FINUFI-959561 format. One record per residue: residue number from 1; y, x, z of N, C-alpha, C in turn; residue in three letters. Coordinates in steps of 0.2 Angstrom, whole numbers, plus 2048, in hexadecimal, padded with zeros to 3 digits. Layout:
     i   n_py   n_px   n_pz   ca_py   ca_px   ca_pz   c_py   c_px   c_pz    aa
   NUM      Y      X      Z       Y       X       Z      Y      X      Z   ALA
...
***
This chain:
     i   n_py   n_px   n_pz   ca_py   ca_px   ca_pz   c_py   c_px   c_pz    aa
     1    793    76C    6CC     795     76C     6D3    79A    767    6D5   MET
     2    799    764    6DB     79D     75E     6DD    7A4    760    6DE   LYS
     3    7A9    75C    6DB     7B0     75D     6DD    7B2    75B    6E4   SER
     4    7B6    75E    6E7     7B8     75D     6EE    7BD    757    6EE   LEU
     5    7BC    752    6F2     7C1     74D     6F3    7C7    74F    6F7   LYS
     6    7CD    74E    6F5     7D3     750     6F9    7D2    74D    700   PRO
     7    7D4    751    705     7D4     74F     70C    7D9    749    70E   PHE
     8    7D6    744    710     7DB     73E     712    7DA    73D    71A   ALA
     9    7DE    73F    71E     7DE     73E     725    7DE    737    727   PRO
    10    7D9    735    72C     7D9     72E     72E    7DF    72D    733   THR
    11    7E0    727    735     7E6     726     73A    7E5    72A    740   ARG
    12    7DF    72A    743     7DE     72E     749    7DF    736    748   THR
    13    7DD    738    742     7DE     73F     740    7E5    741    740   THR
    14    7E9    73C    73C     7F0     73D     73C    7F4    73E    742   ARG
    15    7F1    739    747     7F4     739     74E    7F3    740    751   ARG
    16    7ED    742    751     7EB     749     754    7EF    74F    751   GLN
    17    7F0    74E    74A     7F4     754     747    7FB    754    749   LEU
    18    7FE    74E    74A     805     74D     74C    805    74F    753   LEU
    19    800    74D    757     801     74F     75E    800    757    75F   ARG
    20    7FC    75A    75B     7FB     761     75C    801    765    759   GLY
    21    805    762    754     80B     765     752    810    765    757   ALA
    22    811    75F    75A     816     75E     75F    815    762    765   ALA
    23    80E    763    767     80D     768     76D    80F    76F    76B   THR
    24    80D    771    765     80F     778     763    817    779    763   ALA
    25    81A    774    761     821     774     760    824    774    767   ALA
    26    821    771    76C     824     771     773    823    778    776   CYS
    27    81D    77A    774     81B     781     777    820    786    775   ALA
    28    822    786    76E     827     78A     76B    82E    789    76E   ILE
    29    82F    783    770     836     782     773    836    784    77A   CYS
    30    831    784    77D     830     786     784    831    78E    785   LEU
    31    82F    792    780     82F     799     781    836    79C    782   LEU
    32    83B    79A    77E     842     79C     780    844    79A    787   PRO
    33    842    794    789     844     792     790    841    796    795   ALA
    34    83A    797    794     837     79B     799    83A    7A2    79A   ALA
    35    83B    7A5    794     83E     7AC     794    845    7AC    797   GLN
    36    849    7A6    796     84F     7A6     799    84F    7A6    7A1   ALA
    37    84A    7A2    7A3     848     7A2     7AB    847    7A9    7AD   GLN
    38    843    7AD    7AA     842     7B4     7AC    848    7B8    7AC   VAL
    39    84C    7B7    7A6     852     7BB     7A6    857    7BA    7AC   ASP
    40    857    7B3    7AE     85C     7B1     7B3    859    7B3    7BA   LYS
    41    852    7B5    7BB     84F     7B6     7C1    853    7BB    7C5   TRP
    42    854    7B9    7CC     852     7B3     7D0    857    7AE    7D0   PRO
    43    855    7A8    7CF     85A     7A2     7D0    859    79F    7D7   THR
    44    855    7A1    7DB     854     79E     7E1    851    7A3    7E6   ARG
    45    84F    7A1    7EC     84C     7A5     7F1    846    7A8    7EF   SER
    46    845    7AF    7F1     83F     7B2     7EF    83B    7B4    7F6   VAL
    47    835    7B3    7F6     831     7B5     7FC    82D    7BC    7FC   THR
    48    82E    7C0    800     82B     7C6     801    826    7C6    806   ILE
    49    81F    7C6    805     81A     7C5     80A    819    7CC    80D   VAL
    50    819    7CD    814     817     7D3     817    810    7D1    81B   SER
    51    80A    7D4    819     804     7D1     81B    802    7D4    822   PRO
    52    807    7D5    826     806     7D8     82D    80A    7D4    832   TYR
    53    809    7D5    838     80E     7D2     83D    815    7D5    83D   ASN
    54    81A    7D2    83F     821     7D4     83F    821    7DB    843   PRO
    55    826    7DF    841     828     7E5     846    824    7EB    844   GLY
    56    81F    7EB    83F     81C     7F1     83D    81F    7F5    838   GLY
    57    81D    7FA    835     820     7FE     830    820    7FA    82A   THR
    58    81B    7F7    828     81B     7F3     822    821    7ED    822   ASN
    59    822    7EB    828     827     7E6     829    82E    7E9    828   ASP
    60    82F    7EF    82A     835     7F3     829    837    7F4    822   VAL
    61    832    7F6    81E     833     7F7     817    834    7F0    813   VAL
    62    831    7EB    815     832     7E4     812    839    7E2    813   ALA
    63    83B    7E2    819     842     7E0     81B    847    7E4    817   ARG
    64    846    7EB    817     84B     7EF     814    84B    7ED    80C   LEU
    65    846    7EC    809     845     7EB     802    849    7E4    801   VAL
    66    847    7DF    805     84A     7D8     804    851    7D8    805   ALA
    67    854    7DC    809     85B     7DD     80A    85F    7E0    804   ASP
    68    85C    7E5    801     85F     7E8     7FB    85E    7E4    7F5   ARG
    69    859    7E0    7F4     858     7DC     7EF    85D    7D6    7EF   LEU
    70    85D    7D3    7F5     862     7CD     7F6    869    7CF    7F5   GLN
    71    86B    7D5    7F7     872     7D7     7F6    873    7D9    7EE   LYS
    72    86E    7DB    7EB     86F     7DD     7E4    86E    7D7    7DF   ALA
    73    86A    7D2    7E1     868     7CD     7DC    86B    7C6    7DE   LEU
    74    86E    7C6    7E4     872     7C0     7E5    86E    7BA    7E7   GLY
    75    868    7BA    7E9     864     7B5     7EB    860    7B7    7F2   GLN
    76    85E    7B2    7F6     85B     7B4     7FC    854    7B7    7FB   PRO
    77    852    7BC    7FE     84C     7BF     7FE    849    7BF    805   PHE
    78    844    7BB    807     842     7B9     80D    83B    7BC    80F   VAL
    79    83B    7C0    814     834     7C3     816    830    7BE    81A   VAL
    80    82A    7BD    818     825     7B9     81C    81F    7BD    81E   GLU
    81    81E    7BD    824     818     7C1     827    812    7BC    827   ASN
    82    80D    7BF    823     807     7BB     823    801    7C0    825   LYS
    83    800    7C2    82B     7FB     7C7     82D    7F4    7C4    82D   PRO
    84    7EF    7C8    82D     7E8     7C6     82D    7E4    7CB    829   GLY
    85    7DE    7CC    82C     7D9     7D0     828    7DB    7D7    825   ALA
    86    7DF    7DA    829     7E2     7E1     828    7E6    7E1    821   ALA
    87    7EA    7DB    820     7EE     7DB     81B    7EC    7D7    815   GLY
    88    7E5    7D5    815     7E2     7D1     80F    7E4    7CA    80F   ILE
    89    7E6    7C7    814     7E8     7C0     814    7EE    7BF    810   VAL
    90    7F3    7C2    812     7FA     7C2     80F    7FA    7C5    808   GLY
    91    7F6    7CA    807     7F6     7CD     800    7F2    7C8    7FB   SER
    92    7ED    7C5    7FE     7E9     7C0     7FA    7ED    7BA    7F8   GLY
    93    7F2    7B8    7FC     7F6     7B2     7FB    7FB    7B4    7F5   GLY
    94    7FE    7BA    7F5     802     7BC     7EF    7FE    7BD    7E9   VAL
    95    7F8    7BF    7E9     7F4     7C0     7E4    7F3    7B9    7E0   MET
    96    7F2    7B4    7E4     7F1     7AD     7E1    7F8    7A9    7DF   ARG
    97    7FD    7AC    7E1     804     7A9     7DF    805    7A9    7D8   ALA
    98    80A    7A5    7D6     80C     7A5     7CF    810    7AB    7CE   ALA
    99    80F    7AE    7C8     812     7B4     7C6    819    7B3    7C3   PRO
   100    81E    7B0    7C7     824     7AE     7C5    82A    7B2    7C8   ASP
   101    828    7B7    7CD     82D     7BB     7D0    82F    7B8    7D7   GLY
   102    82D    7B3    7D9     830     7AF     7DF    82B    7B1    7E5   TYR
   103    825    7B4    7E4     821     7B6     7E9    81F    7BD    7E8   THR
   104    821    7C2    7ED     820     7C9     7EC    81C    7CB    7F2   LEU
   105    819    7D1    7F2     816     7D4     7F8    818    7DB    7FA   LEU
   106    819    7DC    800     81B     7E2     803    814    7E5    805   SER
   107    811    7EA    801     80A     7EC     803    80A    7F4    804   GLY
   108    805    7F6    807     804     7FD     807    7FD    7FF    805   ASN
   109    7FB    806    806     7F5     808     803    7EF    805    808   ASN
   110    7F1    804    80E     7EC     801     812    7E9    7FA    810   GLY
   111    7EE    7F5    80F     7EC     7EF     80D    7EA    7EF    805   SER
   112    7ED    7F3    801     7EB     7F2     7FA    7E5    7F6    7F8   MET
   113    7E5    7FC    7FA     7DF     801     7F8    7DA    801    7FD   VAL
   114    7DB    803    803     7D6     804     808    7D2    7FE    809   VAL
   115    7D5    7F8    80A     7D1     7F2     80B    7CD    7F0    805   GLN
   116    7D0    7F1    7FF     7CC     7F0     7F9    7C6    7F4    7F8   SER
   117    7C6    7FA    7FB     7C0     7FE     7FA    7BB    7FD    800   VAL
   118    7BE    7FC    806     7B9     7FC     80C    7B6    7F5    80D   VAL
   119    7B9    7F0    80B     7B6     7E9     80C    7B1    7E8    807   LYS
   120    7AB    7E5    809     7A6     7E3     805    7A4    7DC    806   LYS
   121    7A5    7D7    801     7A8     7D9     7FA    7AF    7DA    7FA   PRO
   122    7B2    7DE    7F5     7B9     7E0     7F5    7BD    7D9    7F4   SER
   123    7C3    7D9    7F8     7C7     7D3     7F7    7CB    7D2    7F1   PRO
   124    7CC    7D8    7ED     7D0     7D8     7E7    7D0    7DF    7E4   TYR
   125    7D2    7E0    7DE     7D3     7E6     7DB    7DA    7E7    7DA   ASP
   126    7DD    7EC    7DE     7E4     7EC     7DE    7E7    7EE    7D7   PRO
   127    7E3    7F1    7D3     7E6     7F3     7CC    7E6    7EE    7C7   ALA
   128    7E3    7E8    7C9     7E3     7E2     7C4    7E5    7DC    7C7   THR
   129    7E5    7DB    7CE     7E6     7D5     7D1    7EE    7D4    7D3   ALA
   130    7F1    7D9    7D2     7F9     7D9     7D4    7FD    7DD    7CE   PHE
   131    803    7DC    7CE     808     7E0     7CA    80B    7E5    7CF   THR
   132    80A    7EB    7CF     80D     7F0     7D3    814    7F1    7D0   PRO
   133    819    7EF    7D4     820     7EF     7D2    823    7F6    7D3   VAL
   134    823    7F9    7D9     825     7FF     7DB    823    802    7E1   ALA
   135    822    808    7E2     821     80C     7E8    827    80D    7EB   LYS
   136    828    80C    7F2     82E     80C     7F5    82F    813    7F9   VAL
   137    829    814    7FD     829     81A     801    822    81D    803   ALA
   138    822    823    804     81C     826     807    81B    826    80E   ASP
   139    815    826    811     814     825     818    810    82B    81A   ALA
   140    813    831    81C     810     836     81E    80C    835    825   PRO
   141    806    838    825     802     838     82B    802    83E    82F   ASN
   142    800    83F    835     801     845     839    7FA    846    83C   TYR
   143    7F8    84C    83C     7F2     84E     840    7F4    851    847   ILE
   144    7F0    84D    84C     7F2     84F     853    7EB    850    856   ALA
   145    7EB    855    85B     7E5     856     85F    7E7    856    866   ILE
   146    7E2    855    86A     7E3     855     871    7E5    85C    874   SER
   147    7E9    85C    879     7EB     862     87B    7E5    866    87F   SER
   148    7DF    863    880     7DA     866     883    7D6    86B    87E   THR
   149    7D8    86A    877     7D4     86E     872    7D8    874    871   VAL
   150    7D4    87A    872     7D7     881     871    7D9    882    86A   PRO
   151    7DE    87F    867     7E0     880     860    7E8    87E    860   ALA
   152    7EB    882    85C     7F2     881     85B    7F4    880    853   ASP
   153    7EF    881    84F     7F0     880     848    7EA    87C    845   THR
   154    7EB    879    83F     7E5     875     83C    7E0    87A    83B   VAL
   155    7E1    880    838     7DC     885     837    7D8    887    83D   GLY
   156    7DB    888    843     7D8     889     849    7D4    883    84C   GLU
   157    7D6    87D    84A     7D3     877     84C    7CC    876    848   PHE
   158    7CD    878    842     7C7     878     83D    7C1    87D    840   ILE
   159    7C4    883    841     7BF     888     843    7BC    886    84A   ALA
   160    7C0    883    84F     7BD     881     855    7B8    87B    854   TYR
   161    7B9    876    84F     7B5     871     84E    7AE    873    84B   THR
   162    7AF    878    847     7A9     87B     844    7A4    87E    849   LYS
   163    7A7    881    84E     7A3     884     853    7A0    87F    858   ARG
   164    7A3    879    858     7A1     873     85C    79F    86D    858   ASN
   165    79A    86D    853     799     867     84F    796    861    853   PRO
   166    79A    85B    852     797     855     855    79A    854    85C   GLY
   167    79D    859    85F     79F     859     866    7A7    856    867   LYS
   168    7AA    855    861     7B1     853     861    7B1    84C    85E   LEU
   169    7B6    848    860     7B7     841     85E    7BE    840    85B   ASN
   170    7BE    83C    856     7C5     83A     854    7C5    832    854   TYR
   171    7CB    82F    854     7CC     828     854    7D1    826    84F   SER
   172    7D1    81F    84E     7D6     81C     849    7D7    815    84B   SER
   173    7DB    812    847     7DC     80B     849    7D6    806    848   ALA
   174    7D1    809    846     7CA     805     845    7C6    807    83F   GLY
   175    7C0    804    83F     7BC     806     839    7BF    803    833   SER
   176    7BF    807    82E     7C2     805     827    7CA    806    827   GLY
   177    7CD    808    82C     7D4     809     82C    7D6    80F    828   SER
   178    7DC    810    827     7DF     816     823    7DD    81C    827   PHE
   179    7DE    81C    82E     7DD     822     832    7D5    823    832   GLY
   180    7D1    81E    831     7CA     820     830    7C8    824    82A   ASN
   181    7CC    821    824     7CB     825     81E    7CE    82C    81E   PHE
   182    7D3    82D    822     7D6     833     822    7D2    838    826   MET
   183    7CF    835    82C     7CA     839     830    7C4    83C    82C   GLY
   184    7C1    837    828     7BB     839     824    7BD    83E    81E   GLU
   185    7C3    83D    81B     7C5     841     816    7C6    848    819   TYR
   186    7C9    848    81F     7CA     84F     822    7C3    852    823   PHE
   187    7BF    84F    826     7B8     852     827    7B5    854    820   LYS
   188    7B5    850    81B     7B3     852     815    7B6    858    812   GLN
   189    7BC    859    812     7C0     85E     810    7BF    865    814   GLN
   190    7BE    864    81A     7BD     86A     81E    7B6    86C    820   THR
   191    7B1    867    81E     7AA     869     820    7A9    869    828   GLY
   192    7AC    864    82B     7AB     864     832    7A8    85D    834   THR
   193    7A5    85D    83A     7A2     857     83C    7A5    854    843   TYR
   194    7A9    84F    842     7AC     84C     848    7AB    845    848   ILE
   195    7A9    842    84E     7A7     83B     84F    7AD    836    84F   VAL
   196    7AC    831    84B     7B1     82C     84B    7B0    827    851   HIS
   197    7B5    826    855     7B5     821     85A    7BB    81C    858   ILE
   198    7B9    816    855     7BE     811     853    7C2    80F    859   PRO
   199    7C9    80E    858     7CD     80B     85D    7CE    804    85B   GLY
   200    7D2    800    860     7D4     7FA     85E    7DC    7FA    85D   ARG
   201    7DD    7FD    857     7E4     7FE     855    7E6    806    857   GLY
   202    7EB    808    853     7ED     80F     854    7F0    810    85B   SER
   203    7F3    80B    85F     7F5     80D     865    7F0    80E    86A   ALA
   204    7EA    80A    86A     7E5     80B     86F    7E1    812    86D   SER
   205    7E1    814    867     7DE     81A     865    7E2    820    868   ALA
   206    7E9    81F    867     7ED     824     86A    7EC    825    871   LEU
   207    7EC    81F    875     7EB     81F     87C    7E4    823    87E   ASN
   208    7DF    823    87A     7D9     826     87B    7DA    82E    87A   GLU
   209    7DE    830    876     7E0     837     875    7E4    839    87B   MET
   210    7E9    836    87D     7ED     838     882    7E9    838    889   VAL
   211    7E4    834    889     7DF     835     88F    7DA    83A    88F   ALA
   212    7DA    83E    889     7D5     843     888    7CE    841    886   GLY
   213    7CD    83B    884     7C7     839     881    7C6    83A    87A   ARG
   214    7CB    83B    876     7CB     83C     86F    7CE    843    86D   ILE
   215    7CB    846    869     7CE     84D     867    7D2    84D    861   GLU
   216    7D2    848    85C     7D5     848     856    7D8    841    854   LEU
   217    7DE    841    851     7E0     83B     84E    7E5    83C    849   MET
   218    7E4    839    843     7E9     839     83E    7ED    833    83D   ILE
   219    7F3    833    83F     7F7     82C     83F    7FE    82E    840   ASP
   220    803    82A    83D     80A     82B     83F    80C    82A    846   PRO
   221    808    826    84A     809     824     851    809    82A    855   LEU
   222    805    82F    853     805     835     858    80B    838    859   VAL
   223    810    837    855     817     83A     856    81A    837    85C   LEU
   224    818    831    85F     81B     82F     865    819    833    86B   ASN
   225    814    837    86B     812     83A     870    812    842    86F   GLN
   226    816    844    86A     816     84B     868    819    850    86E   ARG
   227    81D    84D    872     820     851     877    81E    84F    87E   ASN
   228    818    84B    87E     816     849     885    811    84E    888   GLY
   229    80F    854    885     80B     859     888    803    857    887   GLY
   230    801    851    885     7FA     84F     885    7F7    850    87E   ARG
   231    7FB    850    879     7F9     851     872    7FD    857    86F   ILE
   232    7FA    859    869     7FD     85E     865    7FD    85C    85E   LYS
   233    803    85B    85B     804     859     854    804    85F    850   VAL
   234    7FF    860    84C     7FE     867     848    801    867    842   LEU
   235    801    861    83E     803     861     837    804    85A    834   ALA
   236    808    85A    82F     808     854     82B    804    854    825   THR
   237    801    84E    823     7FD     84D     81D    801    84D    817   THR
   238    808    84D    817     80C     84C     812    80C    853    80E   HIS
   239    80E    853    807     80D     859     803    812    85E    805   ALA
   240    818    85C    808     81D     860     80B    81F    85E    811   SER
   241    823    862    815     826     860     81B    82A    85A    81B   ARG
   242    82A    856    820     82E     850     820    835    852    823   VAL
   243    83A    84F    820     841     851     822    842    84F    82A   ASP
   244    83F    84A    82C     840     847     833    83D    84C    838   ALA
   245    838    850    836     834     854     83A    833    85B    837   TYR
   246    838    85F    836     838     865     832    833    86A    835   PRO
   247    832    869    83C     82E     86E     840    827    86D    83F   ASP
   248    825    868    83C     81E     866     83C    81B    869    835   ILE
   249    817    86D    834     815     870     82E    810    86C    82A   PRO
   250    80F    86D    824     80A     86A     820    803    86C    822   THR
   251    7FE    869    820     7F7     86B     822    7F5    872    81F   ILE
   252    7F8    873    819     7F6     879     816    7FA    87F    81A   LYS
   253    800    87E    81C     804     882     81F    801    884    826   GLU
   254    7FD    87F    829     7FA     880     82F    7F3    882    82F   SER
   255    7F1    885    829     7EA     888     828    7E5    884    826   GLY
   256    7E6    87E    824     7E1     879     821    7E2    878    81A   GLY
   257    7DD    874    817     7DD     872     810    7E3    86D    80E   PRO
   258    7E5    86C    808     7E9     867     806    7E5    860    806   GLU
   259    7E8    85B    809     7E5     855     809    7EA    850    805   LEU
   260    7E7    84E    7FF     7EC     84B     7FA    7EC    844    7FB   ASP
   261    7EC    841    801     7EC     83A     802    7F2    839    807   ILE
   262    7F7    835    804     7FD     833     808    7FE    82B    808   THR
   263    7FF    828    80E     800     821     80E    807    81F    80A   GLY
   264    807    819    808     80D     817     804    80E    810    805   TRP
   265    815    80E    804     817     807     804    81A    805    7FE   PHE
   266    819    7FF    7FB     81B     7FD     7F5    81C    7F5    7F4   GLY
   267    81F    7F3    7EF     820     7EC     7ED    81B    7EA    7E7   LEU
   268    818    7E4    7E8     814     7E1     7E3    815    7DA    7E2   PHE
   269    813    7D8    7DC     813     7D1     7DA    80C    7CF    7D8   GLY
   270    80B    7C8    7D7     805     7C6     7D4    804    7C9    7CD   PRO
   271    7FE    7C9    7CB     7FC     7CC     7C4    800    7C9    7BF   ALA
   272    802    7CC    7B9     806     7CA     7B4    80D    7C8    7B6   ASN
   273    810    7CB    7BB     817     7CA     7BC    81B    7CC    7B6   LEU
   274    820    7C8    7B4     824     7CA     7AE    827    7D1    7AE   PRO
   275    827    7D4    7A9     82A     7DB     7A9    832    7DB    7AA   ARG
   276    835    7D6    7A8     83C     7D5     7AA    83E    7D5    7B1   GLU
   277    839    7D1    7B5     83A     7D1     7BC    838    7D8    7C0   VAL
   278    833    7DB    7BD     831     7E2     7C0    837    7E6    7BF   VAL
   279    83A    7E6    7B9     83F     7EB     7B7    846    7EA    7BC   ASP
   280    847    7E3    7BD     84D     7E2     7C1    84C    7E5    7C8   LYS
   281    846    7E3    7CB     844     7E6     7D2    845    7ED    7D2   ILE
   282    842    7F1    7CD     841     7F8     7CD    848    7FB    7CD   ASN
   283    84D    7F8    7C9     853     7FA     7C9    857    7FB    7D0   GLY
   284    856    7F5    7D4     858     7F5     7DA    855    7FA    7DF   VAL
   285    84E    7FB    7DF     84B     7FF     7E3    84C    807    7E1   LEU
   286    84D    808    7DB     84F     80F     7D9    855    811    7DC   GLN
   287    85A    80C    7DC     860     80E     7DF    860    80F    7E7   GLY
   288    85B    80A    7EA     85A     80B     7F1    858    812    7F3   MET
   289    854    815    7EF     851     81B     7F1    856    821    7F2   ALA
   290    85C    820    7EF     861     825     7F0    866    823    7F5   SER
   291    866    81D    7F8     86B     81A     7FC    86A    81D    803   ASP
   292    86F    821    806     86E     824     80C    86C    820    812   PRO
   293    86F    81A    812     86D     815     818    866    813    817   GLU
   294    863    811    811     85C     80F     810    858    815    812   ALA
   295    859    81B    810     855     821     811    855    822    819   ARG
   296    85A    821    81C     85A     822     823    856    81D    827   LYS
   297    856    817    825     852     812     828    84B    813    827   MET
   298    849    816    821     842     817     81F    840    81D    823   LEU
   299    844    822    824     842     828     828    841    826    82F   ALA
   300    845    822    832     845     820     839    83E    81C    83A   THR
   301    83B    819    835     834     816     835    82F    81B    834   ALA
   302    831    822    833     82C     827     831    82A    827    82A   GLY
   303    82E    824    826     82C     824     81F    830    829    81B   LEU
   304    82E    82B    815     832     82F     810    833    82B    80A   VAL
   305    83A    82A    808     83B     826     802    838    829    7FC   PRO
   306    835    825    7F8     831     828     7F2    830    823    7ED   ALA
   307    835    821    7E9     835     81C     7E4    830    81E    7DE   HIS
   308    82C    819    7DC     828     81A     7D7    827    814    7D3   LEU
   309    82A    813    7CC     82A     80D     7C9    823    80B    7C7   PRO
   310    823    804    7C4     81C     801     7C4    817    804    7C0   GLY
   311    817    807    7BA     812     80A     7B7    80F    810    7BA   ALA
   312    814    815    7BD     811     81A     7C1    80E    818    7C7   ALA
   313    811    813    7CA     80E     811     7D1    807    80E    7CF   PHE
   314    806    80A    7CA     800     808     7C8    7FA    80D    7C7   SER
   315    7FC    813    7C4     7F8     818     7C3    7F6    81C    7CA   ASN
   316    7FB    81C    7CE     7FA     81F     7D5    7F4    81A    7D9   LEU
   317    7F5    814    7D8     7F0     80F     7DC    7E9    810    7D9   ILE
   318    7E9    811    7D2     7E2     812     7CF    7DF    818    7D1   LYS
   319    7E3    81E    7D2     7E0     824     7D4    7DE    824    7DC   GLU
   320    7E2    820    7E0     7E1     81F     7E7    7DA    81B    7E8   ASP
   321    7D9    816    7E4     7D3     812     7E4    7CD    817    7E3   VAL
   322    7CD    81B    7DE     7C8     820     7DC    7C7    824    7E2   LYS
   323    7CC    827    7E5     7CC     82C     7EA    7C9    829    7F1   ARG
   324    7CB    823    7F2     7C9     820     7F9    7C2    81D    7F8   TYR
   325    7C0    81B    7F2     7B9     819     7F1    7B4    81F    7F1   ASP
   326    7B6    825    7EF     7B2     82B     7F0    7B1    82C    7F7   ALA
   327    7B7    82C    7FB     7B6     82D     803    7B2    828    806   ILE
   328    7B3    822    804     7AF     81C     807    7A7    81D    806   GLN
   329    7A5    81F    800     79E     820     7FE    79B    826    802   GLN
   330    79F    82B    802     79C     831     806    79C    830    80D   ARG
   331    7A1    82C    810     7A1     82B     817    79D    824    819   ALA
   332    79C    820    814     798     81A     815    79C    815    81A   ARG
   333    7A3    815    818     7A7     810     81C    7A6    80A    819   ILE
   334    7A4    805    81D     7A4     7FE     81B    7A6    7F9    820   VAL
   335    7AA    7F4    81E     7AC     7EF     823    7AB    7E8    820   VAL
   336    7A7    7E4    823     7A5     7DE     820    7AA    7D9    821   GLU
***
């Protein structure tokens, strides 16, 4: 058997080995520096993207969160509105941002879940394309019917609809909107047949109801007309009565089934956001949930404070995707 000659590196090989060792050493040196940067976060201004126009409910949440984080962490938190494609444009920008904690997203179930299910092809998978930092608030919806319908409870409305299949209409902010999903889910859970007439936003849909051309709408905006005599707000889709409107019963209390879908608002980062950054933000938002002033601001916007930390929030999103996907497939809701 031949004896092996000892390895004698050439000049080129020696250079390569030395270069590789130097690179490894640099990488090891950089690890503590990178960790130190995370530990000190934030050291400069942080952008919170709101993927809608200014003035809406999502904007209210984004600015409240920015204010509380700025006061607690000592750096500017600036809200930047990037509307487009029902929230996809702004959300997609954050998805592609560096996961360093300096670009965050104020999102909701509409932009994160509904659009990921209804758009073909899907723009992103909210369970993997983002880091769910925390849920901030629930967004109860409300079931309203035209005053022309002879019903005063959800149970009576269901019975009336079943006696008149296909003769009643419901509207929403548009095809593929959260209101569209809620309307189809209501039909699936109650065995009713109601025709969807898409609106051009929630306001135009509500105008159609006030004019008597729409019999059903499930949207927070209906509260604006609850005392006008043209519509009747029958129930909230929230699991319990909302403190701001204690006289409005739940769907179950009003004779209908439990609808286990509630809108929500929360904070996200790009995928792989450092755990230390997530924990810092969560600590602030958990305290905000019990702050009377913050709770009052959310209630004024029709929201219910409901803090949920990252892991639990991520599980909620995964369950929502499954639920919305099932609704979408049965109702065949598709938006190109």
